[in-house]
C-alpha positions, 0 to 999 in steps of 0.5 A, a space after each residue: 721398817 723405818 719410817 721415812 716421813 716424819 710424824 706431821 703433828 709432832 713437826 707442827 707442835 714442836 714449831 710452837 713448844 719443844 716436846 718431851 720424849 713422852 709427848 712425841 711418843 703419845 703422839 705416834 699414836 696418831 700415825 696408825 690406820 694411814 689412809 691414802 686418799 686421791 684428789 677429790 675424794 670425800 673423807 667425811 661427807 656433811 652430816 654423815 656419822 663422824 666417830 674419828 678425827 684425822 691427822 694430815 700426813 701429807 697433802 691439801 684438803 679443804 672442809 666446805 658446807 653445801 648451801 640450800 642453793 646448791 652453792 659450796 663454801 669452803 670454810 677451811 683448808 687443811 695441810 700436813 700437821 693439822 688435826 682435822 674434824 675437830 669441828 664435829 667434835 661435839 656431835 656424832 655427825 659431821 659439821 662439814 664435808 672434808 674433800 682432798 685436793 691432792 693426793 694426801 695421807 692421813 691417819 685416823 684417831 678415834 675420839 676416845 683415843 683423843 680423850 685418852 690423850 687429854 687426860 694423860 697428857 694435858 700440856 698436849 691438850 692445852 697446846 692443841 686447844 691453843 692451835 685450834 683457837 688461833 686456826 679459828 681466829 685465822 678463819 674469822 679473819 678470812 671470813 671477814 674478808 669475804 664479807 667486807 673486802 673487794 675481790 682483789 684484797 680477799 685474794 691477797 689475804 687467801 695467799 697470805 693465810 696459806 703461806 703463813 700456814 705453811 711456814 708453821 711446818 715448812 722448816 724455813 721461810 716460803 716465798 713460793 708454793 706449789 698451788 693445787 687450788 683449782 679457781 673453782 676451789 679459790 672462788 668457793 673460798 673467797 665468795 666469787 666465780 671462777 671467772 672472776 678468780 682468773 681475771 683477778 690473778 691476772 691482775 695481781 700478776 699485772 701489777 707485780 704482786 705475784 709470779 706464776 709459772 704453771 702451778 708455782 706461785 710467788 709472792 713478789 713483795 709480801 711486806 707490801 700486800 701484808 701493808 695493803 690487807 693489814 693481814 695478821 699472821 695467826 700461825 706463827 707464834 702461840 703463846 704456851 707460857 700458861 701450859 704446865 708441864 705434865 710432871 708438875 701436875 703429876 707431882 
């Protein structure tokens, strides 16, 4: 049966580096064991057994931590092309709870298969490492914003981060998106209440920063928002000049 949907991780990594036929074939292994998830479905529980990683083929998910108080902190959002669960690769237990936000399709990748890929295709291993490093820096930017910026700037930083990340696989400039996040999700990501999220979004509309129509959200003047916050796009480019081709290593 022909495949109607492109391999999301191939599409994501090709944004940074032209992949060889062998590398594309190796990444095809990441398409096995597809699972469909409904919104709210928990893929991994924090502290639960973690023997696999997952490639997001379609949809949005988030990683979260549960505090002693019972409050939830969303630490990451995941989109098509992401390899998720990597934060648990050093342990047998999941370091966070991963939950579907929208209807999702994910492919399961046993950790042993990732280890084999690293051994047989070191250039892909290096690229995955570089992308993961960029994502960690982006998360650091956002968590710094949560701790040091007012609510409106936190919201702007989150939206700019989402748009920048989606552009890495969207195949062109994106200035509007369907935002599947609830106001509770947004509040748990930027450290405020859903009431304050609602108030902040309305204020952004009043100031002409965004336009909303149902779940559709458009950034009106992205350059001005970047100037206001100093946001840095960590996803648009990843340095790959240091990577050595696999055939060079073999030689």
